[in-house]
C-alpha positions as CSV (number, residue, x, y, z in Angstrom):
1,M,81.7,128.5,97.8
2,T,80.0,125.1,96.1
3,T,78.6,122.7,98.4
4,L,76.9,119.7,98.1
5,D,74.0,121.2,100.1
6,E,72.8,123.1,96.9
7,Y,71.2,120.2,95.4
8,G,68.6,119.7,98.4
9,D,68.0,116.4,99.9
10,L,69.3,114.3,97.0
11,P,71.5,111.6,98.7
12,F,75.3,112.7,97.6
13,P,77.8,111.9,99.9
14,R,79.0,114.8,102.3
15,T,82.8,113.9,102.8
16,A,85.5,116.6,102.2
17,T,87.0,114.3,99.5
18,A,83.6,113.9,97.7
19,L,83.1,117.6,98.0
20,A,86.4,118.3,96.5
21,A,86.1,115.7,93.5
22,M,82.6,117.7,92.8
23,R,84.4,120.9,92.7
24,F,87.0,119.8,90.7
25,A,85.0,118.2,88.1
26,R,82.8,121.2,87.7
27,D,85.8,123.2,87.4
28,I,87.0,121.3,84.3
29,E,83.9,119.9,82.9
30,Q,81.2,121.4,80.5
31,P,78.2,121.7,82.3
32,D,76.1,119.1,80.4
33,I,78.7,116.6,81.3
34,F,79.2,117.7,84.6
35,N,75.4,117.2,85.2
36,H,75.6,113.9,83.9
37,S,78.2,112.9,85.9
38,M,76.6,113.8,89.0
39,R,73.3,112.2,87.7
40,T,75.2,108.9,87.2
41,Y,75.8,108.7,90.9
42,L,72.1,109.2,91.7
43,Y,71.0,106.7,89.0
44,G,73.6,104.2,89.8
45,R,72.7,104.1,93.4
46,F,69.2,103.8,92.5
47,V,69.9,100.6,90.4
48,G,71.9,99.4,93.3
49,E,69.0,99.8,95.5
50,R,66.9,98.0,93.2
51,R,69.5,95.2,93.5
52,G,69.2,95.1,97.0
53,L,72.8,97.1,97.2
54,R,72.7,99.3,100.6
55,P,75.0,102.3,100.6
56,D,77.9,101.9,103.0
57,L,76.7,98.5,104.0
58,D,77.0,96.4,100.7
59,Y,79.5,98.9,99.1
60,D,81.4,102.0,99.8
61,D,79.2,105.2,98.9
62,E,82.3,107.6,98.8
63,L,83.8,105.3,96.2
64,L,80.7,105.2,94.0
65,F,80.6,108.8,94.0
66,L,84.1,109.6,93.2
67,G,84.1,107.1,90.2
68,C,80.6,108.6,89.0
69,V,81.4,112.4,89.5
70,L,84.9,111.9,87.7
71,H,84.1,109.2,85.0
72,D,84.2,111.6,82.1
73,A,87.0,114.0,83.2
74,G,88.9,112.8,79.9
75,L,86.5,114.7,78.1
76,S,87.8,118.0,79.6
77,A,90.6,120.2,78.3
78,E,92.9,119.1,81.3
79,G,92.0,115.4,80.9
80,D,92.8,115.4,77.3
81,G,95.7,113.4,77.0
82,D,97.2,110.8,74.3
83,Q,94.7,107.6,75.3
84,S,91.3,107.0,74.6
85,F,88.9,109.5,77.0
86,D,87.8,106.6,79.6
87,L,91.6,105.9,80.3
88,D,92.7,109.6,80.2
89,G,89.9,110.2,82.6
90,A,90.7,107.5,84.9
91,D,94.7,108.8,85.0
92,L,93.4,112.2,85.8
93,A,91.1,110.9,88.6
94,A,93.9,109.0,90.0
95,R,96.4,111.9,90.0
96,F,93.7,114.2,91.7
97,L,92.7,111.7,94.3
98,T,96.3,110.6,94.9
99,G,97.3,114.5,95.3
100,R,94.8,114.8,98.2
101,G,96.2,111.6,100.1
102,V,93.5,109.2,99.3
103,A,94.8,105.6,99.9
104,A,96.3,103.7,96.8
105,D,93.7,100.8,97.1
106,R,90.9,103.3,97.1
107,V,92.4,105.1,94.2
108,E,92.8,101.9,92.2
109,V,88.9,101.2,92.5
110,V,88.1,104.7,91.3
111,W,90.7,104.2,88.4
112,D,89.2,100.9,87.5
113,A,85.4,102.2,87.5
114,I,86.4,105.1,85.2
115,A,88.6,102.9,82.9
116,L,86.1,100.1,82.7
117,H,82.7,102.5,82.4
118,L,82.8,101.7,78.5
119,C,83.1,98.1,79.1
120,V,79.6,97.4,80.1
121,E,79.7,93.3,80.4
122,V,83.0,93.5,82.1
123,A,82.2,96.2,84.7
124,A,78.9,94.6,85.5
125,R,80.7,91.7,86.9
126,K,83.2,93.9,89.2
127,R,82.6,95.0,92.6
128,P,79.6,97.4,93.2
129,E,81.6,100.6,93.1
130,I,82.8,99.8,89.7
131,A,79.7,98.1,88.1
132,L,77.2,100.8,89.5
133,V,79.3,103.6,87.6
134,T,78.6,101.9,84.5
135,A,75.2,101.3,85.3
136,G,74.4,104.9,86.3
137,A,76.0,106.6,83.2
138,G,74.0,104.0,81.2
139,Y,70.8,104.8,82.9
140,D,71.1,108.5,82.7
141,L,71.4,108.4,78.7
142,A,69.0,105.6,78.2
143,P,67.0,104.4,81.4
144,S,66.2,100.9,81.8
145,P,62.5,99.8,81.9
146,K,63.7,97.1,84.2
147,H,64.1,99.9,87.1
148,P,61.4,102.6,86.4
149,L,62.0,105.6,88.6
150,P,59.6,106.4,91.3
151,P,56.9,108.9,90.3
152,G,58.7,112.5,90.2
153,Y,62.1,111.4,91.0
154,A,63.5,112.3,87.4
155,E,61.7,115.6,87.9
156,R,63.4,116.4,91.3
157,V,66.9,115.4,89.8
158,H,66.6,117.4,86.7
159,A,65.3,120.5,88.5
160,V,68.8,120.8,89.9
161,L,70.9,119.1,87.4
162,P,69.1,119.9,84.0
163,R,70.1,117.5,81.1
164,L,71.6,120.4,78.8
165,G,71.3,118.1,75.7
166,V,73.9,115.8,77.2
167,G,73.6,113.0,74.6
168,P,74.9,115.1,71.9
169,G,77.3,117.0,74.2
170,I,79.0,113.9,75.0
171,R,79.2,112.8,71.4
172,D,80.6,116.0,70.2
173,A,83.2,116.2,73.0
174,I,84.4,112.6,71.9
175,V,84.5,113.5,68.1
176,A,86.3,116.9,68.8
177,Q,89.3,115.0,70.7
178,A,89.5,112.2,68.1
179,L,89.6,114.8,65.2
180,E,92.6,116.4,66.8
181,K,94.4,113.0,67.9
182,P,93.0,110.5,65.6
183,H,94.7,107.7,67.8
184,K,92.2,108.5,70.6
185,A,89.5,106.8,68.7
186,P,90.8,103.6,66.9
187,P,88.3,101.5,64.6
188,F,86.0,99.1,66.3
189,T,85.9,101.3,69.6
190,F,83.0,103.2,71.0
191,P,84.9,106.7,70.2
192,G,85.8,105.3,66.8
193,E,82.2,104.5,65.9
194,L,81.3,107.9,66.9
195,V,84.0,109.5,64.8
196,R,82.7,107.1,62.0
197,Q,79.3,108.2,62.1
198,A,80.2,111.6,62.3
199,T,82.7,111.9,59.3
200,G,81.3,109.0,57.1
201,R,84.7,107.6,57.0
202,G,85.0,103.7,56.4
203,W,86.6,101.5,58.7
204,P,89.4,99.1,57.4
205,T,88.7,95.4,56.8
206,W,90.6,92.7,59.0
207,D,92.5,91.8,55.8
208,E,93.4,95.3,55.5
209,L,94.4,95.8,59.2
210,I,96.6,92.5,58.9
211,A,98.0,93.8,55.6
212,R,99.8,96.8,57.3
213,E,102.5,94.7,58.6
214,P,103.4,92.4,55.6
215,S,106.6,91.1,57.3
216,W,104.6,88.4,58.8
217,H,103.1,86.9,55.5
218,D,99.5,86.5,57.0
219,R,97.6,85.9,53.8
220,A,94.2,84.5,53.0
């Protein structure tokens, strides 16, 4: 049976709920996205340390892990609903945690962390368990020169959680969902931009969007 001990001395929380969430994410996600989700925690925790935030003193370490490991659950087949993948993932995570008896106030923090992880400037102003999910996910895709990793740390992480081409993998998962359900990637959103880049489709202008509802008679 999978345990967090297989990741050596990397500082994952070893609680029963953390282990269950890790197994759940691993079962439903593609390996590249699962590994990204696990690294998101490690890099989010690292960024927190550079900001003077101490796990289980300045924030709840289990909640941070839950938000990180489940933040891309919406890109799985099980999480693919009728909303953008961030909201679908937040809802799936909430259902999973609620089913395990996690208290509603803790579930709400995880939901917010996942639902806001594309809203970088908003998430950054929230509590650390939310802000560090976004920071960690961003760091894994584009490391910040403001917070260089200690020598050899990235190599330790990637030895047990290889990258597996996660950048294109996330893009392809988002685009595939949106091509099947276009309402998951509306214009001027992050998913919408990835679809635009992949397909070459143009976006409507502001005036064209307004003109879709002619009854209000808003005209330039």
